[in-house]
C-alpha positions in Angstrom: 46.5 23.2 -62.8 43.4 24.3 -60.8 42.9 24.0 -57.0 40.4 21.7 -55.4 37.3 23.7 -54.4 35.0 22.2 -51.6 32.0 23.7 -53.4 32.8 21.5 -56.3 31.7 18.4 -54.3 28.4 17.3 -56.0 25.4 18.7 -54.1 23.5 15.5 -54.9 26.1 13.4 -52.9 25.7 15.7 -49.9 21.9 15.5 -50.0 22.1 11.7 -50.3 24.3 11.4 -47.3 22.1 13.7 -45.3 19.0 11.7 -46.3 20.7 8.5 -45.2 21.6 9.9 -41.8 18.1 11.2 -41.3 16.6 7.9 -42.3 18.9 6.1 -39.8 17.6 8.4 -37.0 14.0 8.1 -37.9 14.0 4.2 -38.1 14.5 3.7 -34.4 12.0 6.4 -33.6 9.4 4.8 -35.9 10.1 1.4 -34.2 9.7 3.0 -30.8 6.5 4.7 -31.8 5.1 1.3 -32.9 5.9 -0.2 -29.5 4.2 2.7 -27.8 0.8 2.3 -29.5 -2.1 3.7 -27.4 -4.0 0.9 -25.6 -7.7 1.3 -25.3 -10.0 -0.9 -23.2 -13.7 -0.6 -22.3 -15.9 -2.4 -19.8 -19.6 -2.1 -18.8 -20.6 -3.4 -15.4 -24.4 -3.6 -14.7 -26.4 -5.3 -11.9 -29.7 -6.2 -10.3 -29.9 -6.5 -6.5 -32.7 -7.5 -4.2 -32.5 -6.5 -0.6 -34.8 -8.6 1.6 -35.2 -5.6 3.9 -36.9 -3.9 1.0 -35.4 -0.4 1.8 -37.9 2.4 1.0 -37.1 6.0 0.3 -33.9 6.2 -1.7 -33.8 2.4 -1.9 -30.1 2.2 -0.9 -28.8 -1.1 0.3 -26.0 0.3 2.5 -25.6 3.1 4.9 -24.2 6.5 3.7 -20.6 6.7 2.6 -20.4 3.0 1.5 -22.0 0.9 -1.2 -19.7 1.2 -4.1 -21.3 -1.9 -5.6 -24.9 -3.1 -5.7 -25.9 0.3 -4.3 -29.6 0.1 -5.1 -32.5 -2.3 -4.3 -34.8 -3.7 -6.9 -33.3 -1.8 -9.8 -31.4 -2.6 -12.9 -28.4 -0.2 -12.8 -25.0 0.6 -14.1 -22.4 0.0 -11.4 -19.5 1.3 -13.5 -18.9 1.8 -17.2 -15.3 2.7 -17.9 -13.0 3.5 -20.8 -9.2 3.4 -20.2 -6.5 5.0 -22.4 -3.0 3.7 -21.6 0.3 4.7 -23.1 3.1 2.6 -21.6 6.0 4.5 -20.0 8.8 4.3 -22.5 10.1 6.4 -20.8 7.0 8.6 -20.3 3.4 7.4 -20.4 0.0 8.0 -19.0 -3.2 6.2 -17.8 -6.5 7.9 -18.2 -9.7 6.1 -16.9 -13.1 7.8 -17.2 -16.4 6.3 -16.2 -20.0 6.7 -15.1 -22.2 4.8 -12.7 -23.3 4.3 -9.1 -19.8 3.3 -8.0 -18.3 6.7 -8.8 -21.2 8.6 -7.2 -20.3 6.9 -3.9 -16.5 6.8 -4.1 -16.3 10.6 -4.8 -18.9 11.7 -2.3 -16.3 12.9 0.2 -14.7 15.4 -2.2 -15.0 19.0 -1.1 -17.9 21.1 -2.5 -16.1 24.4 -2.8 -15.8 26.0 -6.2 -14.0 24.9 -8.4 -13.5 21.6 -6.6 -17.1 20.4 -6.5 -17.4 16.6 -6.5 -19.1 16.8 -9.9 -15.8 18.0 -11.4 -14.2 14.7 -10.6 -17.2 12.3 -10.6 -16.3 10.7 -13.9 -12.5 10.3 -13.1 -11.3 6.8 -12.2 -7.7 7.4 -12.9 -5.6 10.2 -14.4 -1.8 9.8 -14.0 1.5 10.3 -15.7 4.2 7.7 -15.4 8.0 8.0 -15.9 10.3 5.0 -16.2 13.6 6.5 -15.0 15.8 3.6 -16.0 17.5 3.8 -12.7 18.7 0.6 -11.1 16.3 -2.3 -11.5 13.6 0.0 -12.8 12.5 3.0 -10.7 9.0 4.0 -11.8 7.5 7.3 -10.9 3.8 8.1 -11.1 1.8 11.3 -10.3 -1.9 12.2 -10.4 -5.0 10.2 -9.4 -4.3 6.5 -9.2 -5.6 3.3 -7.4 -4.8 3.0 -3.7 -2.1 0.6 -2.5 -4.3 -0.4 0.4 -6.3 -3.6 0.5 -7.1 -6.8 -1.4 -10.0 -5.5 -3.4 -10.1 -2.8 -6.1 -12.9 -0.6 -7.4 -13.7 -2.6 -10.5 -15.8 -5.7 -9.7 -14.3 -7.6 -12.7 -11.0 -7.7 -10.8 -12.4 -9.0 -7.5 -13.4 -12.5 -6.4 -16.8 -11.3 -5.2 -19.1 -8.8 -6.8 -19.8 -6.7 -3.7 -16.8 -5.4 -1.7 -15.8 -6.1 1.9 -16.1 -3.6 4.7 -12.3 -3.6 4.7 -12.5 -2.3 1.1 -15.4 0.1 1.6 -13.8 1.7 4.7 -10.3 2.2 3.3 -9.1 4.3 0.3 -9.9 3.1 -3.3 -7.9 5.9 -4.9 -5.4 8.5 -3.9 -3.9 11.7 -5.3 -0.2 12.5 -5.2 3.1 11.0 -6.4 4.6 7.6 -5.9 7.9 5.8 -6.5 7.9 2.0 -7.2 11.0 0.0 -7.2 11.7 -3.8 -7.5 14.2 -4.7 -4.7 14.8 -8.2 -6.2 13.0 -10.8 -8.3 10.5 -11.4 -5.4 10.4 -8.2 -3.4 9.3 -4.7 -4.3 8.5 -1.4 -2.6 6.4 1.7 -3.0 6.6 5.2 -1.4 3.7 7.6 -1.7 3.2 11.3 -0.9 -0.5 12.0 -0.9 -3.0 14.8 -0.5 -5.0 12.6 1.9 -7.4 9.7 2.4 -9.3 9.1 -0.8 -9.4 12.8 -1.8 -8.4 14.7 -4.9 -8.6 18.2 -3.2 -7.2 18.2 0.3 -9.2 19.2 3.3 -6.2 20.6 5.2 -2.6 21.7 4.7 -1.1 18.4 5.8 0.1 15.6 3.6 -0.1 11.8 4.0 2.6 9.2 3.5 2.0 5.8 2.1 4.3 2.8 2.1 4.3 -0.7 0.7 6.6 -3.8 0.9 5.4 -6.7 -1.3 6.6 -10.2 -1.9 5.5 -12.3 -5.0 6.3 -16.0 -4.9 5.1 -18.8 -7.0 2.4 -19.8 -4.5 2.6 -17.2 -1.8 2.2 -13.4 -2.2 2.3 -10.8 0.7 2.0 -7.1 0.9 2.5 -4.9 4.0 0.8 -1.5 3.4 0.5 1.7 5.4 -0.9 5.2 5.2 -0.5 8.0 7.8 -1.4 11.7 7.8 -3.8 14.3 9.1 -7.3 13.6 7.6 -9.7 15.8 9.6 -10.9 19.0 8.0 -8.8 22.1 8.8 -6.7 20.0 11.2 -3.0 19.5 10.4 -2.0 18.0 13.7 -4.0 14.9 14.5 -2.8 11.9 12.5 -4.8 8.9 11.1 -2.6 5.8 10.6 -3.7 2.5 9.0 -1.6 -0.7 8.7 -2.9 -3.2 6.2 -1.7 -6.7 5.5 -2.7 -8.9 2.5 -1.7 -12.5 2.0 -2.6 -14.8 -0.8 -1.7 -18.5 -1.2 -2.3 -20.7 -4.2 -2.8 -24.1 -2.6 -3.5 -25.9 -5.9 -3.9 -24.8 -9.5 -7.7 -24.5 -8.8 -7.8 -23.4 -5.1 -6.5 -20.1 -3.7 -6.9 -18.7 -0.2 -6.4 -15.0 0.9 -6.6 -13.0 4.0 -6.7 -9.2 4.6 -6.4 -7.4 7.9 -6.5 -3.7 8.9 -5.6 -2.0 12.2 -6.1 1.8 12.4 -5.8 4.6 14.9 -6.7 8.3 14.7 -5.7 11.1 17.1 -8.6 13.2 18.2 -8.6 16.5 20.2 -10.5 14.7 23.0 -9.9 11.0 22.8 -8.2 8.8 20.2 -10.2 6.5 18.0 -9.5 3.0 16.8 -10.9 0.4 14.4 -9.8 -2.9 13.0 -11.0 -5.8 10.8 -10.1 -9.0 9.1 -11.4 -10.8 6.0 -10.9 -14.4 4.9 -11.3 -15.4 1.3 -11.3 -18.6 -0.8 -11.7 -19.2 -4.5 -12.1 -22.4 -6.5 -11.4 -21.8 -10.2 -10.3 -24.9 -12.2 -8.0 -23.7 -15.0 -9.9 -25.7 -17.6 -13.3 -24.4 -16.6 -15.2 -21.2 -17.2 -16.8 -21.1 -13.8 -15.5 -20.2 -10.3 -16.8 -20.2 -6.8 -15.7 -17.7 -4.1 -16.5 -17.2 -0.5 -15.7 -14.3 1.9 -16.2 -14.0 5.7 -15.4 -10.8 7.6 -15.3 -9.2 11.0 -15.0 -5.4 11.3 -15.0 -3.5 14.6 -15.4 0.3 14.5 -15.5 0.6 18.3 -15.5 4.5 18.3 -17.6 5.0 15.1 -14.7 7.0 13.7 -14.6 5.5 10.1 -18.2 4.2 9.5 -19.9 7.0 11.3 -21.6 4.7 13.8 -20.2 2.8 16.8 -20.7 -0.7 15.6 -19.3 -4.2 14.9 -20.0 -5.5 11.4 -20.0 -9.1 10.3 -20.6 -10.4 6.8 -20.4 -13.6 4.7 -20.6 -13.6 0.9 -20.9 -16.4 -1.6 -20.3 -15.7 -5.3 -20.7 -18.0 -8.3 -18.9 -16.7 -11.4 -19.3 -17.9 -15.0 -17.8 -16.7 -18.3 -20.1 -17.9 -21.2 -17.5 -16.3 -23.5 -14.2 -14.7 -22.6 -15.5 -11.1 -22.8 -18.5 -11.7 -20.5 -18.4 -12.2 -16.7 -21.5 -13.1 -14.9 -21.6 -13.1 -11.1 -24.5 -14.4 -9.0 -24.1 -13.5 -5.3 -25.7 -13.9 -2.0 -24.6 -11.7 0.9 -25.5 -11.5 4.6 -24.6 -8.6 6.8 -25.1 -8.1 10.5 -24.3 -5.0 12.6 -24.4 -4.5 16.4 -26.6 -1.5 15.8 -29.4 -0.5 13.5 -27.7 0.9 10.4 -29.6 -0.8 7.5 -32.7 0.7 6.0 -36.0 -1.1 6.2 -39.4 -0.6 4.5 -40.4 2.4 6.8 -39.9 6.0 5.8 -40.1 9.3 7.8 -42.4 12.2 7.2 -40.2 13.5 4.5 -40.2 10.1 2.7 -36.6 9.3 3.6 -35.6 5.8 4.6 -35.2 4.9 8.2 -32.3 2.9 9.5 -34.1 0.4 11.8 -32.5 -2.9 10.8 -29.4 -4.7 12.2 -29.4 -7.4 9.5 -29.4 -7.3 5.7 -29.6 -10.1 3.1 -28.8 -9.4 -0.5 -29.3 -11.5 -3.7 -27.8 -10.0 -6.9 -26.7 -10.7 -10.4 -23.8 -8.7 -11.9 -22.8 -8.8 -15.5 -19.5 -7.3 -16.9 -18.9 -6.9 -20.7 -15.3 -6.4 -21.8 -14.4 -4.7 -25.0 
């Protein structure tokens, strides 16, 4: 009587069991891959703006360093055309946003010009970050790279804002930041963020110091609040003197059609000689009936740069903006806007030019009328 030999087990049976096991492992992986499909979105934002000051020379509607929307007078122009590639973090994902337009020329203007960190190297980057869902607790999410700032009520894309042009609060605070952040939901209503950043709206740092950012946010059915801060050394080659900004944003949905918002900034920067301060407040209202394709938004603002530390000029700015929005179809947003600005000093360009053909800032007031159109794909 012969002995049982393991090798005598049919090879086909072994291969069949192995194939079944491999198939069982691949099924969840295939399902997970389907859930993680790459998301692609595109929008094109163009405008025509008329400045009643009729600025000559470079035809810019705002003073240097600002004007990330409706930058040019009496021109049809692309404010921002952007493509976004998003892979949801399950557990690792990314968000890459690339664009062209006047908006990016302005927002990246402060980047250092040293090789290889010339502003042109980053001019087309809106966002480039990696995300990691750790699965810790209620959902600790980590993100690193270039991503939108946690400061303020308005973002860089006009399609996401109530008005087409942006407030002075938005223009004179960071739109993007470079570093790492941790986001965590403390409860169903409260959440928090912690940021470690290169600095104030820079990709390449201008000193050896780092900035800290913090946010506490509340999201209710009608009321939402966020308390935001950023602090760190922001002057070139100066790691000691700290700039600190505290920003508060509140939004209240009074009715299904009517929403109010308020945003306020208070900032202080240490200087080798004398510290500088600035502050501002913006009030917003938007009427957008849920069953209509049109909306009306108004913004009023007061901004005091008493030491000229953030705008480059000692001045007090006031502005009021009225915006009519209409969506003829879901993928088209049309905004017709009138805006009036007044400064305590002459910062807006007029129709005069100097001997080199450059515009002369000889106006305290500015009135804009514009049409912006955003196409979503």
